C-alpha positions in Angstrom: 0.0 -0.1 -0.1 1.3 3.3 -0.8 1.9 6.6 2.1 -0.7 8.3 0.4 -3.1 5.5 0.7 -1.6 4.5 4.1 -2.4 7.9 5.3 -5.6 8.1 4.1 -7.0 4.7 5.6 -5.5 6.1 9.0 -7.3 9.2 8.5 -10.7 7.0 7.9 -10.1 4.9 11.1 -8.9 7.8 12.9 -5.8 6.3 14.0 -4.3 9.8 12.7 -6.0 12.9 13.8 -5.5 16.9 12.5 -7.3 19.2 15.4 -9.1 21.0 12.8 -12.2 21.9 15.5 -10.1 22.3 18.3 -8.0 24.7 17.3 -10.5 27.1 15.8 -9.4 29.9 17.3 -6.0 29.9 15.1 -7.8 29.0 11.6 -10.4 32.2 12.2 -7.4 34.6 13.0 -5.5 33.5 10.0 -8.8 33.7 7.8 -9.6 37.1 9.1 -6.2 38.1 8.9 -6.0 37.0 5.2 -9.1 38.7 4.3 -7.8 41.8 6.0 -5.0 41.8 3.8 -6.2 41.0 0.7 -8.7 44.5 1.4 -6.0 46.6 2.5 -3.8 45.5 -0.5 -7.4 46.4 -3.2 -7.7 49.3 -1.0 -3.7 50.3 -1.2 -4.1 50.1 -4.9 -7.4 52.3 -5.2 -9.7 50.1 -5.3 -10.6 47.2 -8.7 -9.1 47.5 -11.8 -12.2 48.0 -13.4 -12.1 46.8 -16.9 -13.6 49.3 -19.7 -17.1 47.2 -19.7 -17.5 48.5 -16.2 -15.9 52.1 -16.5 -16.8 53.3 -20.3 -14.0 53.9 -23.1 -13.0 53.5 -26.5 -11.3 50.2 -27.9 -8.8 49.3 -30.7 -8.3 45.7 -32.0 -5.4 45.2 -34.1 -5.0 42.2 -36.2 -2.9 40.4 -38.1 0.4 42.2 -36.0 3.9 40.1 -36.6 5.1 42.0 -33.4 3.1 41.3 -30.4 4.9 43.9 -28.5 3.0 46.2 -25.8 5.1 49.3 -26.1 4.4 50.3 -29.9 0.6 50.3 -29.1 1.2 52.4 -25.6 2.7 54.8 -27.6 0.8 55.1 -30.2 -2.1 56.2 -28.1 0.2 58.7 -26.4 1.7 60.0 -29.2 -2.5 60.9 -30.0 -3.8 61.6 -26.8 -0.6 62.5 -23.9 -3.2 62.3 -21.1 -4.6 59.0 -22.1 -4.0 55.9 -20.6 -4.0 53.0 -22.4 -4.1 49.4 -21.4 -3.0 47.1 -24.3 -3.3 43.3 -24.4 -2.5 40.1 -26.4 -5.7 38.8 -26.5 -5.0 36.0 -29.6 -2.3 35.2 -32.0 -1.6 38.1 -34.1 -4.2 39.8 -32.4 -3.8 43.0 -30.0 -6.1 44.8 -27.9 -6.0 48.7 -27.2 -8.4 50.3 -24.2 -8.5 53.5 -23.6 -10.7 56.4 -22.0 -13.5 57.7 -24.0 -12.0 59.7 -26.8 -13.9 61.8 -29.5 -14.0 60.8 -33.1 -10.9 62.8 -34.0 -8.6 61.1 -31.3 -10.1 58.0 -32.8 -8.9 58.6 -36.3 -5.6 59.7 -34.5 -5.1 56.9 -32.6 -6.3 54.5 -35.0 -3.9 55.6 -37.7 -0.9 55.5 -35.2 -1.5 51.8 -34.6 -1.4 51.1 -38.3 1.9 52.7 -38.3 3.2 51.2 -35.3 2.1 47.6 -35.7 2.8 48.0 -39.6 -0.9 46.8 -40.5 -3.2 48.4 -43.4 -6.5 50.4 -42.3 -8.8 47.2 -42.6 -6.5 45.7 -39.9 -7.4 48.2 -37.4 -11.5 48.6 -35.7 -12.7 50.9 -33.4 -15.7 50.7 -30.8 -17.2 52.8 -27.9 -18.3 51.1 -24.5 -20.5 52.7 -22.2 -20.9 52.5 -18.7 -24.3 51.4 -18.6 -23.6 47.9 -20.0 -21.0 47.4 -17.6 -23.0 48.4 -14.5 -26.2 46.2 -15.7 -23.8 43.1 -16.0 -22.9 44.4 -12.5 -26.7 44.0 -11.0 -27.2 41.0 -12.6 -24.2 39.5 -11.0 -25.1 40.6 -7.5 -28.8 39.5 -8.3 -27.4 36.4 -9.1 -25.2 36.0 -6.3 -28.2 37.0 -3.5 -30.6 34.4 -5.6 -28.2 31.6 -4.9 -27.2 32.3 -1.9 -30.5 32.3 -0.7 -31.6 28.8 -2.3 -28.6 27.6 -0.9 -29.4 28.3 2.4 -32.9 26.7 1.9 -32.0 23.8 0.4 -29.2 23.0 3.0 -31.4 23.5 5.8 -34.1 21.1 4.2 -31.3 18.2 3.2 -29.1 18.6 6.7 -32.4 19.4 8.7 -30.5 22.2 10.5 -30.5 25.8 9.8 -27.1 26.0 11.6 -25.1 24.0 9.2 -26.9 26.2 6.5 -25.5 29.4 8.2 -22.2 28.0 8.6 -22.1 26.9 4.9 -23.6 30.4 3.2 -20.7 32.6 5.8 -18.1 30.4 4.4 -19.6 30.4 0.7 -20.0 34.5 1.4 -15.8 34.4 2.8 -14.7 32.7 -0.5 -15.7 35.0 -2.3 -14.7 38.2 -0.6 -11.0 36.8 -0.6 -10.7 35.8 -4.2 -11.8 39.1 -4.8 -9.7 40.7 -2.4 -6.7 38.8 -4.0 -7.9 39.7 -7.5 -8.0 43.3 -6.5 -4.7 43.0 -4.6 -2.7 41.8 -8.0 -4.0 44.5 -9.7 -6.0 42.5 -12.2 -8.5 43.7 -14.5 -12.6 43.0 -13.1 -14.0 42.2 -16.6 -17.4 40.2 -16.9 -15.6 37.0 -17.5 -14.1 37.6 -14.1 -17.3 38.0 -12.2 -18.3 34.6 -13.9 -15.2 33.2 -12.6 -16.7 34.4 -9.0 -20.2 32.7 -9.6 -18.2 30.1 -10.7 -16.5 29.3 -7.4 -19.2 29.2 -5.9 -20.5 26.0 -7.4 -17.2 24.3 -6.2 -17.3 25.6 -3.2 -20.9 24.3 -2.1 -19.8 20.6 -4.0 -16.9 20.7 -1.3 -18.6 21.4 1.5 -21.8 19.2 0.8 -19.4 16.7 1.0 -17.6 17.1 4.2 -21.2 17.9 5.5 -22.9 15.3 4.6 -19.8 13.0 6.4 -20.6 15.1 9.4 -24.3 14.6 9.5 -23.6 10.6 9.0 -21.1 11.0 12.0 -23.5 13.3 14.4 -26.6 11.8 13.6 -26.8 9.9 16.7 -24.5 11.7 18.4 -26.8 12.0 21.6 -26.2 8.0 21.6 -22.8 8.6 21.8 -20.6 7.5 24.8 -17.1 8.0 23.2 -16.5 11.4 21.6 -18.2 14.5 22.1 -19.8 16.5 19.3 -16.3 18.1 18.1 -14.7 15.1 17.8 -17.0 14.1 15.7 -17.1 16.5 13.5 -13.3 16.6 13.4 -13.3 12.6 12.4 -15.6 13.7 9.4 -13.2 16.6 8.6 -10.3 14.3 8.5 -12.1 11.1 7.0 -13.0 13.5 4.1 -9.4 15.1 3.8 -7.9 13.1 1.0 -10.8 13.2 -1.0 -11.3 16.6 -1.2 -7.3 17.4 -1.9 -7.7 15.2 -4.6 -10.5 16.7 -6.0 -8.8 20.1 -5.3 -5.9 18.5 -7.4 -7.7 17.8 -10.2 -9.7 21.0 -10.7 -6.8 23.2 -10.4 -4.4 21.3 -12.9 -6.7 22.2 -15.7 -7.2 26.1 -14.5 -3.5 26.0 -13.5 -2.4 25.3 -17.0 -4.7 28.2 -18.7 -3.4 30.4 -16.0 -0.1 29.8 -16.5 0.6 28.5 -19.5 -1.9 30.0 -21.8 -2.4 33.4 -19.9 1.5 34.5 -19.4 3.6 32.2 -21.4 1.2 32.1 -24.6 0.1 35.7 -24.0 -3.7 34.8 -24.1 -4.9 37.9 -22.0 -8.4 36.9 -22.6 -8.1 34.1 -20.0 -6.2 35.7 -17.4 -9.3 37.4 -15.9 -11.4 33.9 -15.6 -8.8 31.7 -14.9 -7.1 33.6 -11.8 -11.0 34.1 -10.2 -11.8 30.2 -10.5 -7.6 28.9 -9.6 -8.1 31.5 -6.5 -11.6 30.3 -5.5 -10.8 26.4 -5.7 -7.8 26.7 -3.5 -9.9 29.8 -0.4 -13.2 27.4 -1.1 -11.3 24.3 0.2 -9.8 25.5 2.9 -12.9 27.3 4.1 -14.6 24.0 4.3 -12.1 22.4 6.1 -10.9 25.7 8.4 -14.2 28.0 8.6 -17.4 26.0 7.6 -16.7 23.1 9.5 -15.5 24.3 12.9 -17.9 27.5 12.5 -21.3 24.7 12.9 -19.6 22.7 15.5 -19.5 25.8 17.8 -23.2 26.8 16.5 -23.7 23.4 17.8 -21.5 22.4 20.5 -23.7 24.7 23.1 -27.2 23.2 22.6 -28.3 22.0 26.1 -28.7 18.2 24.6 -25.5 18.6 22.8 -23.4 19.9 25.7 -25.0 17.2 28.3 -23.8 14.6 26.4 -20.3 15.7 25.9 -20.3 15.9 29.6 -21.1 12.8 29.9 -18.6 11.5 27.3 -15.4 13.2 29.0 -16.6 11.6 32.5 -16.8 8.3 31.0 -13.4 8.8 29.6 -11.8 10.1 32.9 -13.1 7.7 34.8 -12.0 4.6 32.8 -8.4 6.1 33.0 -6.3 8.7 30.8 -5.0 6.7 28.1 -8.7 5.9 26.9 -9.6 8.5 24.4 -11.1 7.1 21.2 -9.3 7.2 18.2 -9.1 10.7 15.8 -10.2 12.8 19.2 -8.7 15.8 19.6 -9.2 17.3 23.4 
């Protein structure tokens, strides 16, 4: 049996155990620190780097380009409109995208001509469009509406499926944390916020929810007859469930991260496919944060919400009392207290 299989088997049987629930203060402190740093860095950069779809502006596309360097495009805009800021991206092989603030007709013609000269292409290879901020505002509104509807449905469905609103609350708070941290890291890195990035933020909710349901389903299985439990406390049963699903969570995350990482690092950074960076970064970070949030935030939070209930508290006291009366070395496998 391989080392990984042995490790997974020991986690499942409780022979080996990591204290996820008992160390909740450490995990919550680290989670809060990560969120504060991500948000702080975003604010230090002046907020999110909104794309042209949200702030409006002029956009030029230059095709059949031999040299995909961004410098000629930036210089072409600066020569025509010195005060304008240009964002130049290689969006596909031989295709450059240049985005600027809103330009008038004369400035648009001048920039288009400069781009022709800068990249050595004909007039037919340069196209220009104007994007108004209204469309971006509509996208933001619809994305926010989608997020609210998703969270409400998740809360209701999880409460019905697991038959406890406290598990639903823990799951929803974890999902909101995943979105907040992912958005914070996205803003801190200065990546441009585009409609694709918004789609990426909404996509990671589905993955995070899947991992949460897998872990919570095992928690429900372990705690379903908790009031009849005489060897483990409620917290220890939850912790055992996290350890039992740990290998599955890691494997699922790795399988999901590999293709997204390939898009982000190989496709976007090495091959210059700039249009892939926004959505791939959001999903890449979201998968990692979603997995960690389930293990270190949602499951421990659920434990805190439940362990103070009178029946659970009384049963925990009986389990601990019985354990102490049997001797100091009678703690069950997988316990963390």
